[in-house]
PyMOL CGO cylinders between C-alpha atoms (Angstrom):
from pymol import cmd
from pymol.cgo import CYLINDER

trace = [
    CYLINDER, -19.70, 16.52, -38.43, -16.32, 15.48, -37.10, 0.3, 1, 1, 1, 1, 1, 1,
    CYLINDER, -16.32, 15.48, -37.10, -14.63, 15.79, -33.73, 0.3, 1, 1, 1, 1, 1, 1,
    CYLINDER, -14.63, 15.79, -33.73, -10.98, 16.91, -33.96, 0.3, 1, 1, 1, 1, 1, 1,
    CYLINDER, -10.98, 16.91, -33.96, -8.75, 15.78, -31.09, 0.3, 1, 1, 1, 1, 1, 1,
    CYLINDER, -8.75, 15.78, -31.09, -5.28, 17.33, -30.84, 0.3, 1, 1, 1, 1, 1, 1,
    CYLINDER, -5.28, 17.33, -30.84, -2.80, 14.68, -29.69, 0.3, 1, 1, 1, 1, 1, 1,
    CYLINDER, -2.80, 14.68, -29.69, 0.92, 14.97, -28.99, 0.3, 1, 1, 1, 1, 1, 1,
    CYLINDER, 0.92, 14.97, -28.99, 1.59, 11.77, -27.06, 0.3, 1, 1, 1, 1, 1, 1,
    CYLINDER, 1.59, 11.77, -27.06, 1.55, 13.47, -23.66, 0.3, 1, 1, 1, 1, 1, 1,
    CYLINDER, 1.55, 13.47, -23.66, -0.42, 12.25, -20.66, 0.3, 1, 1, 1, 1, 1, 1,
    CYLINDER, -0.42, 12.25, -20.66, -2.64, 15.34, -20.97, 0.3, 1, 1, 1, 1, 1, 1,
    CYLINDER, -2.64, 15.34, -20.97, -3.53, 14.57, -24.58, 0.3, 1, 1, 1, 1, 1, 1,
    CYLINDER, -3.53, 14.57, -24.58, -4.23, 10.95, -23.65, 0.3, 1, 1, 1, 1, 1, 1,
    CYLINDER, -4.23, 10.95, -23.65, -6.63, 12.21, -20.98, 0.3, 1, 1, 1, 1, 1, 1,
    CYLINDER, -6.63, 12.21, -20.98, -8.35, 14.40, -23.58, 0.3, 1, 1, 1, 1, 1, 1,
    CYLINDER, -8.35, 14.40, -23.58, -8.99, 11.37, -25.81, 0.3, 1, 1, 1, 1, 1, 1,
    CYLINDER, -8.99, 11.37, -25.81, -10.27, 9.27, -22.93, 0.3, 1, 1, 1, 1, 1, 1,
    CYLINDER, -10.27, 9.27, -22.93, -12.55, 12.09, -21.72, 0.3, 1, 1, 1, 1, 1, 1,
    CYLINDER, -12.55, 12.09, -21.72, -13.94, 12.62, -25.22, 0.3, 1, 1, 1, 1, 1, 1,
    CYLINDER, -13.94, 12.62, -25.22, -14.67, 8.91, -25.63, 0.3, 1, 1, 1, 1, 1, 1,
    CYLINDER, -14.67, 8.91, -25.63, -16.40, 8.74, -22.26, 0.3, 1, 1, 1, 1, 1, 1,
    CYLINDER, -16.40, 8.74, -22.26, -18.55, 11.87, -22.56, 0.3, 1, 1, 1, 1, 1, 1,
    CYLINDER, -18.55, 11.87, -22.56, -19.25, 12.61, -26.22, 0.3, 1, 1, 1, 1, 1, 1,
    CYLINDER, -19.25, 12.61, -26.22, -21.72, 11.02, -28.60, 0.3, 1, 1, 1, 1, 1, 1,
    CYLINDER, -21.72, 11.02, -28.60, -20.13, 8.91, -31.28, 0.3, 1, 1, 1, 1, 1, 1,
    CYLINDER, -20.13, 8.91, -31.28, -19.16, 10.99, -34.31, 0.3, 1, 1, 1, 1, 1, 1,
    CYLINDER, -19.16, 10.99, -34.31, -16.41, 10.58, -36.85, 0.3, 1, 1, 1, 1, 1, 1,
    CYLINDER, -16.41, 10.58, -36.85, -13.17, 11.57, -35.12, 0.3, 1, 1, 1, 1, 1, 1,
    CYLINDER, -13.17, 11.57, -35.12, -9.88, 12.89, -36.46, 0.3, 1, 1, 1, 1, 1, 1,
    CYLINDER, -9.88, 12.89, -36.46, -6.84, 12.60, -34.20, 0.3, 1, 1, 1, 1, 1, 1,
    CYLINDER, -6.84, 12.60, -34.20, -4.39, 15.32, -35.21, 0.3, 1, 1, 1, 1, 1, 1,
    CYLINDER, -4.39, 15.32, -35.21, -0.70, 15.57, -34.37, 0.3, 1, 1, 1, 1, 1, 1,
    CYLINDER, -0.70, 15.57, -34.37, 1.12, 18.74, -35.42, 0.3, 1, 1, 1, 1, 1, 1,
    CYLINDER, 1.12, 18.74, -35.42, 4.90, 18.65, -35.89, 0.3, 1, 1, 1, 1, 1, 1,
    CYLINDER, 4.90, 18.65, -35.89, 7.44, 21.41, -36.56, 0.3, 1, 1, 1, 1, 1, 1,
    CYLINDER, 7.44, 21.41, -36.56, 9.57, 21.18, -39.70, 0.3, 1, 1, 1, 1, 1, 1,
    CYLINDER, 9.57, 21.18, -39.70, 13.24, 22.19, -39.49, 0.3, 1, 1, 1, 1, 1, 1,
    CYLINDER, 13.24, 22.19, -39.49, 12.67, 25.55, -41.20, 0.3, 1, 1, 1, 1, 1, 1,
    CYLINDER, 12.67, 25.55, -41.20, 9.99, 26.51, -38.67, 0.3, 1, 1, 1, 1, 1, 1,
    CYLINDER, 9.99, 26.51, -38.67, 12.29, 25.55, -35.81, 0.3, 1, 1, 1, 1, 1, 1,
    CYLINDER, 12.29, 25.55, -35.81, 15.13, 27.61, -37.32, 0.3, 1, 1, 1, 1, 1, 1,
    CYLINDER, 15.13, 27.61, -37.32, 12.82, 30.63, -37.65, 0.3, 1, 1, 1, 1, 1, 1,
    CYLINDER, 12.82, 30.63, -37.65, 11.80, 30.31, -34.01, 0.3, 1, 1, 1, 1, 1, 1,
    CYLINDER, 11.80, 30.31, -34.01, 15.18, 29.35, -32.59, 0.3, 1, 1, 1, 1, 1, 1,
    CYLINDER, 15.18, 29.35, -32.59, 17.92, 30.76, -34.88, 0.3, 1, 1, 1, 1, 1, 1,
    CYLINDER, 17.92, 30.76, -34.88, 20.65, 30.05, -32.32, 0.3, 1, 1, 1, 1, 1, 1,
    CYLINDER, 20.65, 30.05, -32.32, 19.87, 26.33, -32.60, 0.3, 1, 1, 1, 1, 1, 1,
    CYLINDER, 19.87, 26.33, -32.60, 20.96, 26.21, -36.27, 0.3, 1, 1, 1, 1, 1, 1,
    CYLINDER, 20.96, 26.21, -36.27, 24.15, 24.34, -35.40, 0.3, 1, 1, 1, 1, 1, 1,
    CYLINDER, 24.15, 24.34, -35.40, 22.28, 21.69, -33.43, 0.3, 1, 1, 1, 1, 1, 1,
    CYLINDER, 22.28, 21.69, -33.43, 19.39, 20.95, -35.80, 0.3, 1, 1, 1, 1, 1, 1,
    CYLINDER, 19.39, 20.95, -35.80, 19.99, 18.57, -38.69, 0.3, 1, 1, 1, 1, 1, 1,
    CYLINDER, 19.99, 18.57, -38.69, 17.99, 17.70, -41.83, 0.3, 1, 1, 1, 1, 1, 1,
    CYLINDER, 17.99, 17.70, -41.83, 17.87, 14.06, -40.67, 0.3, 1, 1, 1, 1, 1, 1,
    CYLINDER, 17.87, 14.06, -40.67, 16.04, 15.26, -37.58, 0.3, 1, 1, 1, 1, 1, 1,
    CYLINDER, 16.04, 15.26, -37.58, 13.19, 16.51, -39.75, 0.3, 1, 1, 1, 1, 1, 1,
    CYLINDER, 13.19, 16.51, -39.75, 12.50, 13.02, -41.13, 0.3, 1, 1, 1, 1, 1, 1,
    CYLINDER, 12.50, 13.02, -41.13, 12.62, 11.68, -37.59, 0.3, 1, 1, 1, 1, 1, 1,
    CYLINDER, 12.62, 11.68, -37.59, 10.22, 14.39, -36.37, 0.3, 1, 1, 1, 1, 1, 1,
    CYLINDER, 10.22, 14.39, -36.37, 7.76, 13.60, -39.13, 0.3, 1, 1, 1, 1, 1, 1,
    CYLINDER, 7.76, 13.60, -39.13, 7.98, 9.86, -38.44, 0.3, 1, 1, 1, 1, 1, 1,
    CYLINDER, 7.98, 9.86, -38.44, 7.47, 10.48, -34.71, 0.3, 1, 1, 1, 1, 1, 1,
    CYLINDER, 7.47, 10.48, -34.71, 4.43, 12.66, -35.43, 0.3, 1, 1, 1, 1, 1, 1,
    CYLINDER, 4.43, 12.66, -35.43, 2.96, 9.92, -37.62, 0.3, 1, 1, 1, 1, 1, 1,
    CYLINDER, 2.96, 9.92, -37.62, 3.51, 7.39, -34.82, 0.3, 1, 1, 1, 1, 1, 1,
    CYLINDER, 3.51, 7.39, -34.82, 1.89, 9.73, -32.26, 0.3, 1, 1, 1, 1, 1, 1,
    CYLINDER, 1.89, 9.73, -32.26, -1.12, 10.32, -34.51, 0.3, 1, 1, 1, 1, 1, 1,
    CYLINDER, -1.12, 10.32, -34.51, -1.56, 6.58, -35.07, 0.3, 1, 1, 1, 1, 1, 1,
    CYLINDER, -1.56, 6.58, -35.07, -1.14, 5.90, -31.34, 0.3, 1, 1, 1, 1, 1, 1,
    CYLINDER, -1.14, 5.90, -31.34, -3.79, 8.53, -30.57, 0.3, 1, 1, 1, 1, 1, 1,
    CYLINDER, -3.79, 8.53, -30.57, -6.20, 6.98, -33.07, 0.3, 1, 1, 1, 1, 1, 1,
    CYLINDER, -6.20, 6.98, -33.07, -5.65, 3.53, -31.55, 0.3, 1, 1, 1, 1, 1, 1,
    CYLINDER, -5.65, 3.53, -31.55, -6.28, 4.96, -28.07, 0.3, 1, 1, 1, 1, 1, 1,
    CYLINDER, -6.28, 4.96, -28.07, -9.44, 6.70, -29.30, 0.3, 1, 1, 1, 1, 1, 1,
    CYLINDER, -9.44, 6.70, -29.30, -10.75, 3.45, -30.79, 0.3, 1, 1, 1, 1, 1, 1,
    CYLINDER, -10.75, 3.45, -30.79, -9.83, 1.46, -27.67, 0.3, 1, 1, 1, 1, 1, 1,
    CYLINDER, -9.83, 1.46, -27.67, -11.60, 4.10, -25.55, 0.3, 1, 1, 1, 1, 1, 1,
    CYLINDER, -11.60, 4.10, -25.55, -14.85, 3.66, -27.47, 0.3, 1, 1, 1, 1, 1, 1,
    CYLINDER, -14.85, 3.66, -27.47, -14.80, 6.22, -30.26, 0.3, 1, 1, 1, 1, 1, 1,
    CYLINDER, -14.80, 6.22, -30.26, -15.72, 4.90, -33.69, 0.3, 1, 1, 1, 1, 1, 1,
    CYLINDER, -15.72, 4.90, -33.69, -14.87, 5.95, -37.23, 0.3, 1, 1, 1, 1, 1, 1,
    CYLINDER, -14.87, 5.95, -37.23, -11.47, 7.26, -36.11, 0.3, 1, 1, 1, 1, 1, 1,
    CYLINDER, -11.47, 7.26, -36.11, -8.87, 8.55, -38.56, 0.3, 1, 1, 1, 1, 1, 1,
    CYLINDER, -8.87, 8.55, -38.56, -5.57, 10.24, -37.90, 0.3, 1, 1, 1, 1, 1, 1,
    CYLINDER, -5.57, 10.24, -37.90, -3.31, 12.77, -39.51, 0.3, 1, 1, 1, 1, 1, 1,
    CYLINDER, -3.31, 12.77, -39.51, 0.11, 14.29, -38.81, 0.3, 1, 1, 1, 1, 1, 1,
    CYLINDER, 0.11, 14.29, -38.81, 0.43, 17.82, -40.18, 0.3, 1, 1, 1, 1, 1, 1,
    CYLINDER, 0.43, 17.82, -40.18, 3.49, 20.03, -40.48, 0.3, 1, 1, 1, 1, 1, 1,
    CYLINDER, 3.49, 20.03, -40.48, 3.26, 23.31, -38.60, 0.3, 1, 1, 1, 1, 1, 1,
    CYLINDER, 3.26, 23.31, -38.60, 4.14, 26.21, -40.87, 0.3, 1, 1, 1, 1, 1, 1,
    CYLINDER, 4.14, 26.21, -40.87, 3.38, 29.04, -38.46, 0.3, 1, 1, 1, 1, 1, 1,
    CYLINDER, 3.38, 29.04, -38.46, 2.25, 27.88, -35.03, 0.3, 1, 1, 1, 1, 1, 1,
    CYLINDER, 2.25, 27.88, -35.03, 0.82, 24.69, -33.60, 0.3, 1, 1, 1, 1, 1, 1,
    CYLINDER, 0.82, 24.69, -33.60, -2.42, 26.31, -32.43, 0.3, 1, 1, 1, 1, 1, 1,
    CYLINDER, -2.42, 26.31, -32.43, -3.01, 27.91, -35.83, 0.3, 1, 1, 1, 1, 1, 1,
    CYLINDER, -3.01, 27.91, -35.83, -2.46, 24.58, -37.57, 0.3, 1, 1, 1, 1, 1, 1,
    CYLINDER, -2.46, 24.58, -37.57, -5.04, 22.96, -35.27, 0.3, 1, 1, 1, 1, 1, 1,
    CYLINDER, -5.04, 22.96, -35.27, -7.52, 25.77, -36.00, 0.3, 1, 1, 1, 1, 1, 1,
    CYLINDER, -7.52, 25.77, -36.00, -6.85, 25.55, -39.75, 0.3, 1, 1, 1, 1, 1, 1,
    CYLINDER, -6.85, 25.55, -39.75, -7.45, 21.79, -39.83, 0.3, 1, 1, 1, 1, 1, 1,
    CYLINDER, -7.45, 21.79, -39.83, -10.61, 22.23, -37.73, 0.3, 1, 1, 1, 1, 1, 1,
    CYLINDER, -10.61, 22.23, -37.73, -11.83, 24.73, -40.33, 0.3, 1, 1, 1, 1, 1, 1,
    CYLINDER, -11.83, 24.73, -40.33, -10.82, 22.46, -43.21, 0.3, 1, 1, 1, 1, 1, 1,
    CYLINDER, -10.82, 22.46, -43.21, -12.84, 19.53, -41.89, 0.3, 1, 1, 1, 1, 1, 1,
    CYLINDER, -12.84, 19.53, -41.89, -15.58, 21.75, -40.43, 0.3, 1, 1, 1, 1, 1, 1,
    CYLINDER, -15.58, 21.75, -40.43, -15.09, 20.14, -37.02, 0.3, 1, 1, 1, 1, 1, 1,
    CYLINDER, -15.09, 20.14, -37.02, -18.14, 20.18, -34.79, 0.3, 1, 1, 1, 1, 1, 1,
    CYLINDER, -18.14, 20.18, -34.79, -15.84, 20.21, -31.75, 0.3, 1, 1, 1, 1, 1, 1,
    CYLINDER, -15.84, 20.21, -31.75, -12.12, 20.63, -31.07, 0.3, 1, 1, 1, 1, 1, 1,
    CYLINDER, -12.12, 20.63, -31.07, -10.77, 18.70, -28.09, 0.3, 1, 1, 1, 1, 1, 1,
    CYLINDER, -10.77, 18.70, -28.09, -7.35, 19.35, -26.59, 0.3, 1, 1, 1, 1, 1, 1,
    CYLINDER, -7.35, 19.35, -26.59, -5.55, 18.64, -23.36, 0.3, 1, 1, 1, 1, 1, 1,
    CYLINDER, -5.55, 18.64, -23.36, -4.05, 21.34, -21.18, 0.3, 1, 1, 1, 1, 1, 1,
    CYLINDER, -4.05, 21.34, -21.18, -0.51, 21.33, -19.92, 0.3, 1, 1, 1, 1, 1, 1,
    CYLINDER, -0.51, 21.33, -19.92, -1.77, 23.01, -16.78, 0.3, 1, 1, 1, 1, 1, 1,
    CYLINDER, -1.77, 23.01, -16.78, 0.63, 25.95, -16.89, 0.3, 1, 1, 1, 1, 1, 1,
    CYLINDER, 0.63, 25.95, -16.89, -0.33, 28.71, -14.49, 0.3, 1, 1, 1, 1, 1, 1,
    CYLINDER, -0.33, 28.71, -14.49, 0.75, 32.18, -13.56, 0.3, 1, 1, 1, 1, 1, 1,
    CYLINDER, 0.75, 32.18, -13.56, 3.90, 33.63, -15.09, 0.3, 1, 1, 1, 1, 1, 1,
    CYLINDER, 3.90, 33.63, -15.09, 4.80, 30.41, -16.93, 0.3, 1, 1, 1, 1, 1, 1,
    CYLINDER, 4.80, 30.41, -16.93, 1.48, 30.51, -18.77, 0.3, 1, 1, 1, 1, 1, 1,
    CYLINDER, 1.48, 30.51, -18.77, 1.94, 34.15, -19.78, 0.3, 1, 1, 1, 1, 1, 1,
    CYLINDER, 1.94, 34.15, -19.78, 5.54, 33.68, -20.90, 0.3, 1, 1, 1, 1, 1, 1,
    CYLINDER, 5.54, 33.68, -20.90, 5.12, 30.38, -22.71, 0.3, 1, 1, 1, 1, 1, 1,
    CYLINDER, 5.12, 30.38, -22.71, 1.61, 30.88, -24.04, 0.3, 1, 1, 1, 1, 1, 1,
    CYLINDER, 1.61, 30.88, -24.04, -0.76, 28.00, -24.35, 0.3, 1, 1, 1, 1, 1, 1,
    CYLINDER, -0.76, 28.00, -24.35, -1.76, 26.05, -27.42, 0.3, 1, 1, 1, 1, 1, 1,
    CYLINDER, -1.76, 26.05, -27.42, -5.12, 25.18, -25.88, 0.3, 1, 1, 1, 1, 1, 1,
    CYLINDER, -5.12, 25.18, -25.88, -5.76, 28.80, -24.88, 0.3, 1, 1, 1, 1, 1, 1,
    CYLINDER, -5.76, 28.80, -24.88, -5.00, 30.04, -28.40, 0.3, 1, 1, 1, 1, 1, 1,
    CYLINDER, -5.00, 30.04, -28.40, -7.20, 27.33, -29.94, 0.3, 1, 1, 1, 1, 1, 1,
    CYLINDER, -7.20, 27.33, -29.94, -10.03, 28.31, -27.60, 0.3, 1, 1, 1, 1, 1, 1,
    CYLINDER, -10.03, 28.31, -27.60, -9.82, 31.97, -28.60, 0.3, 1, 1, 1, 1, 1, 1,
    CYLINDER, -9.82, 31.97, -28.60, -9.26, 31.52, -32.33, 0.3, 1, 1, 1, 1, 1, 1,
    CYLINDER, -9.26, 31.52, -32.33, -11.19, 28.41, -33.37, 0.3, 1, 1, 1, 1, 1, 1,
    CYLINDER, -11.19, 28.41, -33.37, -14.62, 30.10, -33.55, 0.3, 1, 1, 1, 1, 1, 1,
    CYLINDER, -14.62, 30.10, -33.55, -16.22, 26.73, -32.93, 0.3, 1, 1, 1, 1, 1, 1,
    CYLINDER, -16.22, 26.73, -32.93, -16.93, 24.71, -29.79, 0.3, 1, 1, 1, 1, 1, 1,
    CYLINDER, -16.93, 24.71, -29.79, -13.70, 23.80, -28.02, 0.3, 1, 1, 1, 1, 1, 1,
    CYLINDER, -13.70, 23.80, -28.02, -13.23, 21.44, -25.08, 0.3, 1, 1, 1, 1, 1, 1,
    CYLINDER, -13.23, 21.44, -25.08, -10.05, 21.77, -23.03, 0.3, 1, 1, 1, 1, 1, 1,
    CYLINDER, -10.05, 21.77, -23.03, -9.51, 18.80, -20.73, 0.3, 1, 1, 1, 1, 1, 1,
    CYLINDER, -9.51, 18.80, -20.73, -7.45, 19.69, -17.66, 0.3, 1, 1, 1, 1, 1, 1,
    CYLINDER, -7.45, 19.69, -17.66, -4.58, 17.50, -16.41, 0.3, 1, 1, 1, 1, 1, 1,
    CYLINDER, -4.58, 17.50, -16.41, -5.49, 14.46, -14.35, 0.3, 1, 1, 1, 1, 1, 1,
    CYLINDER, -5.49, 14.46, -14.35, -4.79, 15.05, -10.66, 0.3, 1, 1, 1, 1, 1, 1,
    CYLINDER, -4.79, 15.05, -10.66, -2.08, 12.74, -9.42, 0.3, 1, 1, 1, 1, 1, 1,
]
cmd.load_cgo(trace, "trace")
């Protein structure tokens, strides 16, 4: 089985990788970065049509690839073995893409960081980790933010 770790380059996702390496038995690991193509962004934010450019899509994909590779390097440096990485375009929502990839690879565990949103902000903005937890139908580990 494979561990899937969602990674977006944030401090919270770095903490999730480090926690997984420290506390989980060695299994093949996939570090996943999900990025939003221009058409998805336009569907979500139609008023931003004048600001978004097709060149930005290539840059977003390249950045996602760099983040995924960076996450895999961090996972390996933290002690995980047999680490691969993938950047996947989000066609509907980031959480659903994570769940879909977890299903595709039959992940034994999904690991994600938490942005630590609370109260009204959490309700209004939603939470990728919360949606993954409730829709993955497989073990899910949400690593809270590191206290400063």
